[in-house]
C-alpha positions as CSV (number, residue, x, y, z in Angstrom):
1,M,-63.7,38.1,6.2
2,K,-65.8,40.3,8.5
3,I,-69.2,41.1,7.1
4,F,-71.8,43.7,8.1
5,M,-75.4,42.9,7.2
6,I,-78.6,44.8,7.4
7,G,-81.6,42.5,7.9
8,G,-80.0,39.6,9.8
9,T,-83.2,38.5,11.5
10,G,-85.2,38.1,8.3
11,L,-85.8,34.9,6.3
12,L,-83.0,35.7,3.8
13,G,-80.6,37.5,6.0
14,S,-80.6,34.9,8.7
15,E,-80.0,32.1,6.2
16,A,-77.2,34.1,4.5
17,A,-75.6,34.7,7.9
18,R,-75.8,31.0,8.6
19,E,-74.1,30.1,5.3
20,L,-71.4,32.8,5.6
21,I,-70.5,31.7,9.2
22,K,-70.4,28.1,8.0
23,R,-67.8,29.2,5.5
24,G,-65.7,30.8,8.1
25,H,-66.8,34.4,7.9
26,E,-67.8,36.7,10.8
27,V,-71.2,38.4,10.6
28,T,-72.5,41.4,12.5
29,S,-76.0,42.7,11.8
30,I,-78.5,45.3,12.7
31,A,-82.2,44.5,12.2
32,L,-85.6,45.7,13.3
33,P,-87.2,44.0,16.3
34,P,-89.0,41.8,17.1
35,L,-87.4,38.5,16.4
36,P,-90.2,36.2,15.3
37,A,-91.3,33.7,18.0
38,G,-89.5,30.4,17.5
39,A,-87.0,31.8,15.0
40,V,-83.4,30.6,15.5
41,L,-80.5,32.8,14.5
42,P,-77.0,31.6,14.1
43,P,-75.5,31.8,17.6
44,E,-72.2,33.1,16.2
45,M,-73.9,36.2,14.5
46,K,-73.6,39.4,16.5
47,I,-77.0,41.1,16.3
48,E,-78.2,44.5,17.4
49,Y,-81.7,45.7,17.1
50,G,-82.4,49.1,15.7
51,N,-83.6,51.0,12.6
52,Y,-80.6,51.9,10.4
53,L,-82.8,54.5,8.7
54,E,-82.7,56.5,11.9
55,M,-79.0,56.2,12.4
56,T,-76.5,58.9,11.5
57,D,-73.7,58.3,9.0
58,E,-71.2,58.2,11.9
59,E,-73.2,55.6,13.7
60,L,-73.4,53.4,10.6
61,K,-69.7,53.8,9.9
62,K,-68.9,52.2,13.2
63,Y,-70.5,49.0,11.9
64,F,-68.6,49.1,8.6
65,E,-65.2,49.8,10.1
66,G,-63.0,46.7,10.1
67,C,-65.2,44.8,7.6
68,E,-64.6,43.7,4.1
69,G,-68.1,42.6,3.1
70,F,-71.6,44.1,3.2
71,V,-75.0,42.4,2.7
72,F,-78.2,44.3,2.2
73,A,-81.0,41.8,3.0
74,A,-83.7,44.4,3.8
75,G,-86.2,46.6,1.9
76,V,-89.8,45.8,0.8
77,D,-91.3,43.9,-2.1
78,E,-94.2,44.2,-4.5
79,R,-96.8,43.1,-1.8
80,V,-96.5,46.4,-0.1
81,E,-99.3,48.9,-0.9
82,G,-99.4,52.6,0.1
83,P,-100.5,56.1,-0.9
84,A,-99.8,57.1,-4.5
85,P,-97.3,57.4,-5.8
86,I,-96.2,54.1,-4.4
87,Y,-92.8,54.5,-6.1
88,D,-91.9,57.0,-3.4
89,L,-92.2,54.2,-0.7
90,Y,-90.0,51.8,-2.8
91,K,-87.5,54.6,-3.2
92,K,-87.4,55.2,0.6
93,Y,-86.7,51.5,1.4
94,N,-85.0,50.0,-1.6
95,I,-83.1,52.8,-3.5
96,D,-82.1,55.6,-1.2
97,P,-80.6,53.2,1.3
98,I,-78.4,51.6,-1.4
99,D,-77.2,55.1,-2.4
100,R,-76.3,56.0,1.2
101,L,-75.0,52.6,2.4
102,L,-72.8,51.9,-0.5
103,R,-71.3,55.3,-0.2
104,L,-70.5,54.7,3.4
105,A,-69.3,51.2,2.7
106,K,-66.9,52.5,0.1
107,E,-65.6,55.2,2.4
108,C,-64.9,52.6,5.1
109,G,-63.0,50.3,2.8
110,I,-65.6,47.6,2.2
111,R,-64.6,45.6,-0.9
112,H,-67.5,43.2,-1.4
113,A,-71.2,44.0,-1.4
114,A,-74.3,41.9,-2.1
115,I,-77.8,43.3,-2.4
116,C,-81.1,41.4,-2.5
117,G,-83.1,42.5,-5.5
118,S,-85.8,41.1,-7.7
119,Y,-86.0,38.9,-10.8
120,F,-88.6,41.2,-12.2
121,A,-85.6,43.5,-13.1
122,H,-84.1,40.7,-15.2
123,F,-87.3,40.3,-17.2
124,A,-87.6,44.1,-17.6
125,K,-84.2,44.1,-19.2
126,I,-84.7,41.1,-21.6
127,M,-88.3,42.1,-22.5
128,P,-88.1,45.8,-23.3
129,E,-91.1,45.5,-25.6
130,K,-93.3,44.9,-22.5
131,E,-92.4,48.3,-21.0
132,L,-92.4,46.8,-17.5
133,T,-90.9,49.9,-15.9
134,K,-93.5,52.1,-17.4
135,W,-96.5,50.2,-16.0
136,H,-95.1,48.7,-12.7
137,P,-93.7,51.1,-10.1
138,Y,-92.1,48.2,-8.2
139,I,-90.3,46.9,-11.2
140,R,-89.1,50.4,-12.1
141,S,-87.8,50.8,-8.5
142,R,-85.8,47.6,-8.8
143,I,-84.2,48.7,-12.0
144,D,-83.3,52.0,-10.4
145,Q,-82.0,50.2,-7.4
146,E,-79.7,48.2,-9.7
147,K,-78.5,51.4,-11.5
148,T,-77.7,53.0,-8.2
149,A,-75.8,49.9,-7.0
150,M,-73.8,49.5,-10.2
151,S,-72.8,53.2,-10.1
152,F,-70.5,52.4,-7.1
153,A,-68.8,49.4,-8.5
154,D,-65.2,49.5,-9.6
155,K,-62.1,47.4,-9.6
156,D,-61.7,47.8,-5.9
157,F,-65.3,47.7,-4.9
158,H,-67.2,44.6,-6.1
159,V,-71.0,45.0,-6.1
160,A,-73.5,42.3,-6.8
161,V,-77.3,42.5,-7.1
162,L,-79.1,39.2,-6.8
163,E,-82.3,39.2,-8.9
164,L,-84.2,36.8,-6.6
165,P,-87.3,34.9,-7.8
166,Y,-90.0,33.2,-5.8
167,I,-88.4,31.6,-2.7
168,F,-89.6,28.7,-0.7
169,G,-88.7,27.9,2.9
170,T,-89.7,29.1,6.3
171,Q,-88.7,31.0,9.3
172,P,-90.8,30.0,12.4
173,G,-93.0,32.9,13.5
174,R,-92.8,34.8,10.1
175,K,-95.5,34.8,7.5
176,P,-94.4,33.2,4.3
177,V,-94.9,35.2,1.1
178,W,-97.1,32.3,-0.1
179,L,-99.9,32.9,2.4
180,F,-102.1,34.5,-0.3
181,L,-101.7,31.6,-2.6
182,A,-102.4,29.0,0.1
183,E,-105.5,30.9,1.2
184,N,-106.7,31.2,-2.4
185,V,-106.2,27.5,-3.1
186,M,-107.9,26.5,0.2
187,S,-110.9,28.7,-0.6
188,M,-111.6,26.8,-3.7
189,K,-113.1,23.6,-2.4
190,H,-113.5,21.3,-5.4
191,V,-111.2,22.6,-8.1
192,T,-108.3,25.0,-8.2
193,M,-108.6,27.6,-11.0
194,Y,-105.4,29.3,-12.0
195,P,-103.9,30.9,-15.1
196,K,-101.3,29.4,-17.4
197,G,-97.7,30.3,-17.0
198,G,-95.0,29.5,-14.4
199,S,-91.9,30.8,-12.6
200,T,-88.4,30.0,-11.7
201,M,-87.8,29.4,-8.0
202,V,-85.3,28.6,-5.3
203,T,-85.1,27.5,-1.7
204,V,-84.2,29.9,1.0
205,H,-81.0,27.8,1.6
206,Q,-80.1,28.4,-2.0
207,V,-80.5,32.2,-1.5
208,G,-78.1,31.9,1.4
209,E,-75.6,30.2,-0.9
210,A,-76.1,32.8,-3.6
211,I,-75.5,35.7,-1.2
212,A,-72.4,34.0,0.2
213,G,-71.2,33.2,-3.4
214,A,-71.7,36.9,-4.4
215,I,-69.5,38.0,-1.5
216,E,-66.8,35.5,-2.3
217,R,-66.9,35.3,-6.1
218,N,-68.2,38.5,-7.7
219,K,-65.8,40.9,-9.3
220,G,-66.8,44.4,-10.4
221,G,-70.4,45.3,-10.8
222,N,-72.9,42.5,-11.8
223,C,-76.6,41.7,-11.6
224,Y,-77.2,37.9,-11.3
225,P,-80.5,36.4,-12.4
226,V,-81.1,33.7,-9.7
227,G,-83.2,30.7,-10.7
228,Y,-82.7,27.0,-10.2
229,Y,-86.0,25.2,-10.6
230,N,-88.5,26.1,-13.4
231,M,-92.1,25.0,-12.9
232,T,-95.4,25.8,-14.5
233,W,-98.1,27.0,-12.1
234,K,-99.8,23.6,-12.7
235,E,-96.7,21.7,-11.6
236,L,-96.4,23.9,-8.5
237,L,-100.0,23.6,-7.6
238,R,-99.8,19.8,-7.7
239,I,-97.1,20.0,-5.0
240,I,-99.2,22.5,-3.0
241,H,-102.2,20.2,-3.2
242,K,-100.1,17.3,-1.9
243,Y,-99.1,19.3,1.2
244,L,-102.7,20.6,1.7
245,G,-103.9,17.0,1.8
246,C,-105.8,17.1,-1.5
247,P,-103.5,15.5,-4.0
248,D,-106.2,14.6,-6.4
249,K,-107.8,18.0,-6.6
250,K,-108.4,19.1,-10.2
251,I,-106.6,22.1,-11.6
252,I,-108.4,24.1,-14.3
253,T,-106.4,26.6,-16.4
254,I,-108.4,29.9,-16.7
255,P,-108.2,32.2,-19.7
256,D,-106.0,35.3,-19.5
257,W,-109.1,37.6,-19.6
258,M,-110.4,36.1,-16.4
259,Y,-107.2,36.9,-14.6
260,T,-107.4,40.4,-16.0
261,M,-110.9,40.8,-14.6
262,G,-109.5,39.9,-11.1
263,G,-106.8,42.5,-11.6
264,K,-109.3,45.2,-12.5
265,K,-111.3,44.4,-9.4
266,L,-108.3,44.6,-7.2
267,M,-107.2,47.9,-8.7
268,K,-110.7,49.3,-8.2
269,E,-110.6,48.4,-4.5
270,Q,-107.2,50.0,-4.2
271,K,-108.4,53.2,-5.7
272,E,-111.4,53.3,-3.4
273,H,-109.0,53.0,-0.4
274,N,-106.7,55.7,-1.8
275,I,-103.8,53.3,-2.1
276,E,-101.6,52.0,-5.0
277,G,-99.9,48.7,-5.5
278,G,-96.4,48.2,-6.9
279,L,-97.8,46.2,-9.9
280,H,-100.4,47.3,-12.4
281,M,-102.5,44.2,-12.0
282,V,-104.2,44.4,-15.3
283,K,-100.9,44.8,-17.2
284,F,-99.4,42.1,-15.0
285,T,-101.6,39.5,-16.7
286,D,-99.0,39.3,-19.4
287,L,-96.2,38.3,-16.9
288,Q,-98.4,36.1,-14.7
289,C,-99.5,34.1,-17.6
290,S,-95.9,33.7,-19.0
291,N,-93.2,31.2,-18.2
292,L,-90.8,33.4,-16.3
293,F,-88.0,30.9,-16.4
294,I,-84.3,31.4,-15.7
295,D,-81.5,29.0,-16.6
296,K,-79.3,28.3,-13.6
297,S,-76.2,28.9,-15.7
298,L,-77.0,32.7,-15.7
299,G,-76.6,33.1,-12.0
300,C,-76.7,30.1,-9.7
301,D,-73.8,28.3,-11.4
302,K,-71.7,31.4,-11.3
303,L,-72.4,31.9,-7.6
304,G,-72.0,28.2,-6.5
305,V,-75.6,27.5,-5.7
306,T,-76.2,23.7,-5.3
307,E,-79.1,21.3,-5.6
308,D,-81.6,21.4,-2.8
309,D,-85.0,19.9,-1.9
310,I,-87.5,22.3,-3.5
311,D,-90.4,19.9,-2.9
312,G,-89.7,19.9,0.8
313,A,-89.2,23.6,0.9
314,I,-92.6,24.1,-0.8
315,G,-94.1,21.7,1.8
316,D,-92.6,23.7,4.7
317,S,-94.0,26.9,3.3
318,I,-97.5,25.5,2.7
319,R,-97.8,23.8,6.0
320,L,-96.9,27.0,7.9
321,C,-99.3,28.9,5.7
322,R,-102.1,26.4,6.6
323,D,-101.2,26.6,10.3
324,I,-101.5,30.4,10.2
325,L,-104.7,30.5,8.3
326,E,-106.2,27.9,10.6
327,K,-105.0,29.9,13.6
328,R,-102.8,27.1,15.0
329,T,-99.9,29.4,15.1
330,E,-99.2,33.2,15.0
331,A,-96.7,34.9,12.8
332,I,-95.5,38.4,12.0
333,G,-95.2,40.0,8.6
334,M,-92.3,41.8,7.0
335,K,-91.1,45.2,7.8
336,G,-89.0,47.7,5.9
337,E,-85.6,47.5,7.6
């Protein structure tokens, strides 16, 4: 089928386009410039550079016309800080676009839509006692994004939100999301101190498979928790140490209160700079120090996600982080599409 994508030059969008094209689909995308130095896009993908937020409905409809599928691989994540209330920024990039784009897609006869969301929404739904949407503007925005997306789904318009976890893999010239962790680990010379807990994770290739699977398989409106590999932080850190060249470095598990103190410090600094983060870092202790695991049967199996080399993907991410931190290469950060 013909598929229109927003965000085709990004890490996830370009991989999804590659997978969709491999399966015989045609992909057209608009994305913000610039293309990261060294990044390779699928040559078969038709790409135009521009800001869809500045386009009129009629301009966007021209991209939708003749297509059956739509992929939204854009928006911003919890790393973005800004003036309070930060929820307004997430609404601008993650919620309002879904309301507008799915309306236009439906008007133009699109039948299959896939949206990149966050696994924090999954945990907000299965852990209501933690009141995650009350304390974390980012998590509230992802729940609201899902509600908006599901409001458009019906028997003729199939909408899938992929609740994506931590993702490993690289795009040359683009900063990995793991830069902060690599920098933190490298700054601790003799031991690595980290809280207990862990997370589910996937490779970028598996995200491409999940997006393609959502376009091909999903019926009606569904939110899919995406998780394939479950690791404790200690297990992940051992792999990171290996690729940083310090495989025998000791890992010390810090108490929860120590992580909370770090969160208090960060929030104090944010307040001093008149900015707000998407996560309440004191309340986030409870999540960070938990095992946020997802069984692959909940989403990956349904979407046809297959086994991949998670160790190698972690290694690719960490090596690029190290090269950036040691100024051996330059890279750009993310932008709201």
